[in-house]
C-alpha positions as CSV (number, residue, x, y, z in Angstrom):
1,M,19.6,25.6,-16.7
2,K,21.9,22.8,-15.6
3,L,25.1,23.2,-13.7
4,N,27.9,24.1,-16.2
5,L,30.6,21.6,-17.0
6,A,33.2,23.3,-14.8
7,I,31.0,23.3,-11.9
8,A,29.9,19.7,-12.4
9,A,33.6,18.6,-12.7
10,S,34.2,20.3,-9.4
11,I,31.3,18.5,-7.8
12,L,32.4,15.2,-9.2
13,G,36.0,15.7,-8.0
14,F,34.7,16.4,-4.5
15,A,32.5,13.4,-4.5
16,A,35.5,11.2,-5.5
17,A,37.3,12.3,-2.3
18,A,34.3,11.8,-0.1
19,P,34.7,8.1,0.8
20,A,37.8,8.8,2.9
21,E,35.7,11.1,5.1
22,R,32.7,8.8,5.4
23,Q,31.2,8.7,8.9
24,T,31.6,5.6,10.8
25,Q,28.0,5.0,11.2
26,G,27.1,6.6,7.8
27,V,24.6,9.2,9.3
28,V,25.4,12.1,11.5
29,N,23.0,12.7,14.3
30,S,25.0,14.8,16.7
31,C,27.3,17.8,16.8
32,Y,31.1,17.6,17.3
33,K,31.4,21.1,18.7
34,P,30.8,21.5,22.4
35,D,28.0,23.6,23.7
36,S,26.5,23.8,20.2
37,M,22.9,23.6,19.3
38,A,21.9,23.2,15.6
39,I,18.2,23.9,15.3
40,T,17.0,22.7,11.9
41,Y,13.9,23.1,9.9
42,D,12.6,20.7,7.3
43,D,10.2,20.7,4.4
44,G,10.3,24.4,3.5
45,P,10.6,26.9,2.0
46,Y,7.4,28.2,3.6
47,Q,5.5,31.3,4.8
48,W,7.0,31.3,8.4
49,D,10.6,31.4,7.2
50,Y,10.8,35.2,7.8
51,N,9.8,34.7,11.5
52,V,12.4,32.1,12.1
53,N,15.0,34.2,10.2
54,S,14.3,37.3,12.4
55,Q,14.4,35.4,15.8
56,F,17.8,33.9,15.0
57,N,19.1,37.2,13.6
58,A,18.0,38.9,16.8
59,V,20.5,36.8,19.0
60,G,23.2,36.4,16.4
61,G,22.3,32.7,15.9
62,K,22.0,30.6,12.8
63,T,19.9,27.7,11.6
64,T,19.8,25.1,8.9
65,Y,17.1,24.7,6.4
66,F,16.6,21.3,4.8
67,V,14.5,22.2,1.8
68,N,12.5,20.4,-0.8
69,G,12.1,21.4,-4.5
70,N,8.4,20.4,-4.8
71,N,6.6,19.4,-1.5
72,W,4.4,21.9,0.1
73,S,5.0,24.4,-2.8
74,C,7.4,24.8,-5.8
75,I,10.8,26.1,-4.8
76,Y,10.7,28.3,-7.8
77,S,7.7,30.5,-6.8
78,E,8.5,34.2,-6.3
79,E,7.7,33.9,-2.6
80,N,10.0,30.9,-2.1
81,V,12.8,32.5,-4.1
82,S,12.6,35.5,-1.8
83,R,12.5,33.5,1.4
84,L,15.5,31.4,0.4
85,R,17.5,34.5,-0.5
86,A,16.7,36.2,2.8
87,L,17.8,33.2,4.7
88,H,21.0,32.7,2.6
89,E,21.9,36.5,3.0
90,N,21.7,36.3,6.8
91,G,24.1,33.3,7.0
92,H,21.6,30.5,7.6
93,Q,22.5,27.2,6.0
94,I,20.5,25.8,3.2
95,A,20.7,22.0,2.6
96,S,18.9,19.4,0.6
97,H,15.8,17.4,1.7
98,T,15.2,15.9,-1.7
99,W,13.2,17.2,-4.5
100,G,9.8,15.7,-3.6
101,H,10.1,14.4,0.0
102,V,10.4,10.7,-1.1
103,H,11.2,7.4,0.7
104,L,14.9,7.1,-0.5
105,P,15.3,3.4,0.4
106,Q,12.4,2.7,-2.0
107,L,14.1,4.3,-5.0
108,T,16.8,3.1,-7.4
109,N,20.2,4.9,-7.5
110,E,19.0,6.6,-10.7
111,Q,15.8,7.9,-9.0
112,I,17.9,9.1,-6.1
113,D,20.1,11.0,-8.5
114,Q,17.1,12.8,-10.0
115,Q,15.9,13.7,-6.6
116,V,19.3,15.2,-5.7
117,Q,20.2,16.9,-8.9
118,L,17.0,18.8,-9.1
119,V,17.3,20.3,-5.8
120,E,21.1,21.1,-6.7
121,D,20.1,22.7,-9.9
122,A,17.4,24.9,-8.1
123,L,19.6,26.0,-5.2
124,W,22.4,26.9,-7.7
125,K,20.1,29.1,-9.7
126,I,18.3,30.6,-6.9
127,I,21.1,31.3,-4.2
128,G,24.2,30.2,-6.1
129,V,25.2,27.3,-3.9
130,V,25.3,23.5,-4.2
131,P,24.6,22.0,-0.7
132,K,27.0,19.6,0.9
133,F,24.4,18.3,3.3
134,I,21.2,16.2,2.9
135,R,18.6,15.1,5.4
136,P,16.6,12.0,4.1
137,P,12.9,12.5,4.3
138,Y,11.4,10.7,7.3
139,G,15.1,10.0,8.5
140,E,14.9,7.0,6.2
141,V,18.1,5.5,4.8
142,D,19.9,2.2,4.5
143,D,23.5,1.3,3.8
144,R,23.1,1.4,0.0
145,V,21.4,5.0,0.1
146,V,24.1,6.3,2.3
147,Q,26.8,5.0,0.4
148,H,25.4,6.3,-2.9
149,L,24.8,9.8,-1.4
150,Q,28.4,10.0,-0.2
151,D,30.2,8.4,-3.0
152,R,28.3,9.7,-6.1
153,W,27.3,13.2,-4.6
154,G,29.8,14.0,-1.9
155,L,27.0,14.6,0.6
156,T,27.0,14.4,4.4
157,V,23.9,12.7,5.6
158,V,22.3,14.2,8.6
159,N,19.3,13.3,10.9
160,W,19.0,14.5,14.3
161,S,19.6,13.9,18.2
162,E,16.1,15.2,19.2
163,D,12.8,15.5,17.6
164,S,10.4,18.4,18.5
165,R,7.5,16.2,17.2
166,D,5.8,19.2,15.8
167,A,5.1,17.1,12.7
168,L,3.3,14.5,14.9
169,G,1.1,17.0,16.5
170,A,3.1,18.0,19.6
171,S,1.5,20.8,21.5
172,D,3.2,24.2,22.0
173,Q,3.8,23.1,25.6
174,E,5.2,19.8,24.8
175,I,7.7,21.5,22.3
176,L,8.7,24.2,24.9
177,D,9.2,21.5,27.5
178,L,11.7,19.9,25.2
179,Y,13.7,23.2,24.9
180,D,13.3,23.8,28.7
181,G,15.1,20.5,29.2
182,F,17.9,21.6,27.0
183,A,18.2,24.8,29.0
184,S,18.4,22.9,32.3
185,D,21.3,20.7,31.2
186,T,23.8,22.3,28.8
187,S,26.3,19.3,29.0
188,Q,25.4,18.0,25.6
189,S,25.2,19.5,22.1
190,H,22.1,18.8,20.0
191,I,20.8,18.6,16.4
192,V,17.1,19.4,16.8
193,L,14.4,18.6,14.3
194,N,11.6,21.1,13.6
195,H,9.5,21.7,10.5
196,A,9.1,24.9,8.7
197,V,5.6,24.0,7.5
198,H,3.9,23.3,10.9
199,E,2.2,25.9,13.0
200,P,4.8,26.1,15.8
201,A,7.3,27.6,13.5
202,S,5.0,30.7,13.3
203,H,5.3,31.6,17.0
204,L,7.5,29.4,19.0
205,P,11.0,30.4,18.0
206,Q,10.6,33.7,19.7
207,V,10.4,31.8,22.9
208,Y,12.9,29.0,22.5
209,V,15.6,30.8,20.4
210,P,16.4,33.5,23.0
211,E,16.1,30.8,25.7
212,M,18.6,28.6,24.2
213,Q,21.0,31.6,23.6
214,N,20.6,32.7,27.2
215,A,21.3,29.1,28.4
216,G,24.7,29.4,26.9
217,Y,24.4,27.4,23.7
218,S,26.0,28.5,20.5
219,L,23.3,28.5,17.9
220,D,25.0,27.1,14.9
221,T,24.4,25.7,11.5
222,V,24.8,22.0,11.1
223,A,28.0,22.7,9.1
224,Q,29.3,24.8,12.0
225,C,28.6,22.3,14.7
226,L,30.4,19.6,12.6
227,Y,33.4,21.9,11.6
228,Q,32.6,21.5,7.9
229,E,32.0,23.7,5.0
230,P,28.1,23.9,4.1
231,Y,28.4,23.9,0.3
232,K,30.3,22.0,-2.3
233,V,30.2,25.0,-4.8
234,T,29.4,28.7,-4.3
235,G,28.7,31.3,-6.9
236,G,26.1,34.1,-7.5
237,Y,22.4,34.5,-8.1
238,S,21.0,33.6,-11.5
239,Q,18.1,35.4,-13.4
240,R,14.8,33.9,-13.6
241,D,14.1,32.1,-17.0
242,A,11.8,29.4,-18.3
243,S,13.5,26.7,-16.5
244,W,12.5,28.1,-13.1
245,T,9.3,25.8,-12.9
246,C,8.1,22.6,-11.3
247,E,6.0,21.8,-14.3
248,G,6.9,18.4,-15.9
249,L,9.0,17.5,-12.8
250,P,8.2,14.8,-10.2
251,A,5.1,15.8,-8.0
252,P,5.4,15.8,-4.2
253,G,6.1,12.2,-3.0
254,E,6.8,11.0,-6.4
255,A,10.2,9.8,-8.1
């Protein structure tokens, strides 16, 4: 099921206004809100989402999930739908990470459009939102991609100020040392990159989430730390039908 015409018109109207708000450098990589930490997780939904969810909920904090449609698994699976709805219902931000975790600068604008549209369609059906934020896979964008995402889709492009390096095989201690450094100097705000699909997400949040809260950080979504709304359009959940499938759509890494 595609977005209906009224919703599509609303999105296009929003996108038409977006260039006036374009970031000077094109990509956001730091918070505007003082004492804010936006801890983010890429590449999900995945099996450890409930752990992350519960750890943030325990301290009244929020996180941001940049999700794919078809990367480690299909976004429409029963398990992934349940994970996304649990995160959304607890106030965590759901944002786009493209459909298949692709290298955006290598794509045409038309191929980028498909990567964006497929995620937006899925999130509209599953949790009734159309995200306003996107993180490019690998952090890879160029001027053309940023301009297209902003002008055509009204999207805020977000990378990060610090990388936990979990996707590069950082040890538990190396990741905790990074967060210990944040706790020892709270003079800066942060957007921290983590990954929902790597082992540290299964057990480290119960250590660094309360540590950051106790250090005095406000554990915010990316939208909160930038003083923006998280979604272009909001509605309600849809019922599963035959369109809730990844069959016949781009495979992981393919446009």
